[in-house]
C-alpha positions in Angstrom: 110.5 34.9 79.5 106.7 34.5 80.2 104.5 37.4 81.2 104.3 36.0 84.8 108.0 35.7 85.2 108.4 39.2 83.7 106.3 40.9 86.3 108.1 39.1 89.1 111.5 39.9 87.6 110.6 43.6 87.3 109.3 43.9 90.9 112.3 42.1 92.2 114.8 44.4 90.6 112.8 47.6 91.0 112.8 47.0 94.7 116.4 46.1 94.8 117.2 49.5 93.3 114.9 51.3 95.7 116.7 49.5 98.6 119.9 51.0 97.4 118.2 54.3 97.1 116.8 54.0 100.7 120.3 53.3 102.0 121.5 56.4 100.3 118.7 58.5 101.8 119.4 57.2 105.3 123.1 57.9 104.8 122.3 61.4 103.7 120.1 61.9 106.8 122.9 60.7 109.1 125.3 63.1 107.3 122.9 66.0 107.9 122.6 65.0 111.6 126.4 65.3 112.0 126.2 69.1 111.1 125.8 71.6 114.0 123.5 73.8 111.9 120.1 73.6 113.6 118.4 74.4 110.3 119.8 71.4 108.6 119.3 69.2 111.7 115.6 69.8 111.5 115.6 67.7 108.3 117.3 64.7 110.0 114.2 62.8 111.3 112.1 63.3 108.1 114.9 62.2 105.8 115.9 59.2 107.9 112.2 58.3 108.4 111.6 58.4 104.6 114.6 56.3 103.9 113.5 53.7 106.5 110.0 53.5 105.1 111.4 53.0 101.5 113.8 50.4 102.8 111.2 48.3 104.6 108.8 48.4 101.7 111.5 47.5 99.2 112.8 44.6 101.3 109.2 43.2 101.5 108.7 43.6 97.8 112.1 42.2 96.9 111.8 39.0 99.0 108.2 38.6 98.0 109.1 38.5 94.4 112.4 36.6 94.9 110.8 33.8 97.0 107.5 34.0 95.1 105.5 34.6 98.3 102.0 35.9 97.7 101.6 37.0 101.4 104.7 39.2 101.2 103.5 40.7 97.9 100.1 41.4 99.5 101.7 43.3 102.3 103.9 45.1 99.8 100.9 46.2 97.7 98.9 47.3 100.8 101.8 49.4 102.0 102.3 50.8 98.5 98.6 51.6 98.3 98.7 53.7 101.5 101.7 55.5 100.2 99.9 56.4 96.9 96.9 57.7 98.9 99.2 59.7 101.2 101.0 61.2 98.1 97.6 62.1 96.5 96.3 63.8 99.6 99.5 65.7 100.3 99.7 66.9 96.6 96.1 68.1 96.6 96.5 69.9 99.9 99.8 71.4 98.7 98.1 72.9 95.6 95.2 74.2 97.8 97.5 75.8 100.4 99.8 77.4 97.8 96.9 78.7 95.6 96.9 82.2 97.1 99.6 84.9 97.0 101.1 86.1 93.8 103.0 89.2 94.7 102.6 92.9 93.8 104.5 94.8 91.2 106.1 98.0 92.4 106.8 100.8 89.9 110.5 101.4 89.4 111.5 98.0 90.9 112.3 94.8 89.0 111.0 92.5 91.8 107.7 91.8 93.4 106.7 92.5 96.9 104.5 90.2 98.9 101.8 90.8 101.6 101.2 88.3 104.3 97.4 88.6 104.2 97.4 87.4 100.6 98.4 83.9 101.7 96.3 81.0 103.0 95.2 80.8 106.6 97.4 77.8 107.1 100.5 79.8 106.1 99.4 82.7 108.4 99.0 80.3 111.3 102.4 78.8 110.9 104.3 82.0 110.3 102.5 83.9 113.1 103.4 81.2 115.6 106.2 82.8 117.7 108.0 79.5 118.2 108.0 78.6 114.5 109.0 82.1 113.5 111.9 82.3 115.9 113.3 79.0 114.5 112.8 80.3 110.9 114.4 83.7 111.8 117.5 82.1 113.2 117.9 80.1 110.0 117.4 83.3 107.9 120.1 85.0 110.0 122.5 82.1 109.5 121.9 82.0 105.8 123.5 85.4 105.4 121.2 86.3 102.5 120.9 89.9 103.6 124.6 90.3 104.6 125.7 89.0 101.2 123.8 91.7 99.3 126.7 94.2 99.2 128.8 91.5 97.6 126.2 90.8 95.0 125.5 94.5 94.3 128.6 96.5 94.7 127.1 99.8 93.7 123.8 101.4 94.9 122.7 101.7 91.3 123.0 98.0 90.7 121.1 97.4 93.9 118.3 99.7 93.0 117.8 97.8 89.7 118.4 94.3 91.1 115.8 91.5 90.8 115.7 90.4 94.5 114.4 87.1 95.7 111.2 87.2 97.9 113.3 86.7 101.0 115.8 89.4 100.1 113.0 91.8 99.2 111.0 91.1 102.3 113.6 90.5 105.0 116.6 92.6 104.0 115.0 96.0 103.4 112.1 98.2 104.3 109.0 97.5 102.2 108.5 99.5 99.0 104.7 99.0 98.4 103.0 102.2 97.2 106.3 103.7 96.3 104.7 105.7 93.5 102.4 107.6 95.9 105.5 108.5 97.9 107.2 109.9 94.8 104.1 112.0 94.1 104.3 113.1 97.7 107.8 114.4 96.9 106.4 116.4 94.0 103.6 117.7 96.1 105.8 118.5 99.1 108.0 120.7 96.9 105.0 122.9 96.2 104.2 123.4 99.9 105.7 126.3 101.9 107.3 123.7 104.2 110.6 123.0 102.4 111.9 120.2 104.7 109.8 117.4 103.1 111.0 118.5 99.7 114.6 118.6 100.9 114.3 115.1 102.2 112.9 113.8 98.9 115.6 115.6 97.0 118.3 114.1 99.1 116.8 110.6 98.8 116.3 110.6 95.0 119.1 109.4 92.8 118.2 112.2 90.3 117.4 115.1 92.6 118.0 117.5 89.8 114.6 116.4 88.4 112.9 118.2 91.2 115.2 121.2 91.6 114.4 124.2 89.6 110.8 123.2 89.1 108.9 126.4 90.1 105.2 125.9 89.3 102.7 123.2 90.3 101.9 122.7 86.6 105.5 122.1 85.8 105.7 119.5 88.6 102.7 117.6 87.2 104.2 117.7 83.7 107.2 115.7 84.7 107.0 112.7 82.4 106.5 109.1 83.6 110.0 108.1 82.8 111.5 110.7 85.1 109.0 109.8 87.8 110.1 106.2 87.5 113.6 107.2 88.3 112.4 109.1 91.3 110.5 106.1 92.7 113.5 103.9 92.4 115.3 105.8 95.1 112.5 105.6 97.7 110.9 102.9 99.8 107.6 102.8 101.5 109.1 104.0 104.8 111.1 106.7 103.1 114.5 105.6 104.3 117.3 106.3 101.8 119.5 103.4 100.9 123.2 104.0 101.7 124.2 100.6 100.3 122.6 97.2 99.7 122.4 96.3 103.3 122.2 99.7 105.1 119.5 102.4 105.2 119.6 105.8 106.8 117.1 105.6 109.6 117.5 109.2 110.7 114.6 110.2 108.5 111.1 110.1 109.9 109.1 107.3 108.2 106.7 108.5 105.5 104.4 105.7 106.3 102.8 104.7 109.6 103.2 101.0 108.6 104.5 99.0 111.5 107.2 97.3 109.4 108.9 100.7 109.1 109.6 100.8 112.9 110.6 97.1 112.9 113.4 97.5 110.4 116.9 97.9 111.8 120.3 97.8 110.2 121.6 95.3 112.7 122.5 92.0 111.0 120.5 90.1 113.6 117.4 92.2 113.2 117.0 93.7 109.7 113.3 93.2 108.8 113.1 89.7 110.2 110.2 90.7 112.5 108.4 92.4 109.6 105.2 91.0 108.0 106.9 91.6 104.7 109.6 89.1 105.7 107.0 86.5 106.7 105.3 87.1 103.3 108.7 86.6 101.6 109.2 83.3 103.4 105.6 82.3 102.6 106.3 82.9 98.9 109.5 80.9 99.1 107.6 78.1 100.8 104.9 78.3 98.2 107.4 77.9 95.4 109.1 75.0 97.1 105.9 73.3 97.8 104.8 73.7 94.2 108.0 72.0 93.1 107.4 69.2 95.6 103.8 68.9 94.4 104.8 68.6 90.8 107.4 66.0 91.8 104.7 64.1 93.7 102.5 64.0 90.6 105.4 62.3 88.6 106.1 60.0 91.6 102.4 59.1 91.8 102.4 58.1 88.2 105.5 56.0 88.5 104.4 54.3 91.7 101.0 53.6 90.1 102.8 51.7 87.3 104.9 49.8 89.9 101.7 49.0 91.8 100.1 47.7 88.6 103.1 45.5 87.9 103.1 44.4 91.6 99.5 43.3 91.3 100.4 41.2 88.3 103.4 39.7 90.2 101.2 38.9 93.2 98.6 37.2 91.0 101.2 35.2 89.2 102.9 34.2 92.4 99.6 33.1 93.8 98.9 31.1 90.7 102.3 29.4 90.7 101.8 28.7 94.4 98.5 26.9 93.7 100.1 25.0 90.9 102.5 23.4 93.3 99.6 21.8 95.0 
């Protein structure tokens, strides 16, 4: 097999396989559209559109190689070129948009917490749009991520030591940022003449005996870091004690004036879905997904570049054989 026939052969069968792939993508899009879940239905048009574009380009490339038509191969290469440019632009923008936001470690917790202001202005604009957020919130409620936490963590101790996902940490519970300072507040409150704050802290902590019986301020400060870590595990930024993995005792007055403390409710339809911490968790989830897509696009760009190069050879060989006929 000559080099000219090899390139045409490769383009023909590559596009035949991508035609089959496109049919599968369109079929998947139609299957998604048959579901009543609005979150899945939102994927219908992009998936079907992607499948249709792949199918059209593949048909042009397949028949251009099969019929040895330089014009069809020219059209195929032009369309493939624009796809390569679009992939390149999207990938660069994806890396730029997802460059910010890395999360914050919280003492005593195994997961990170995320703050909305850490993310790019594009994320902020999309998530602060009321229409967009209502749609995302409805999907979060339907996903049952928060309601499934008691099944995943059957005891409060397991929940305290769990490694929650960004959405679980931001949308299913009050925020825990600056939890260490709250724990120190517990220690300090126990020294004050007002005993109510200390009583609240003692009730909230999983090891309240660490604070009880401590008489002097010096003794309070000498509590070692390991014990303090256990104290911080039981608290969140707002100061609400956890009853179980999906329920907090909201009868306590919040220790922080942060607006997310007032937004959190135990209702399954509310939780912390209106909190900035929830939006930050969604932003982190989107960032992770976009990074995966961007890496996939890099691989796809390399593969399509190789196909584009082979297509150029096939077009040149088709044009040469077309001229030889005359």
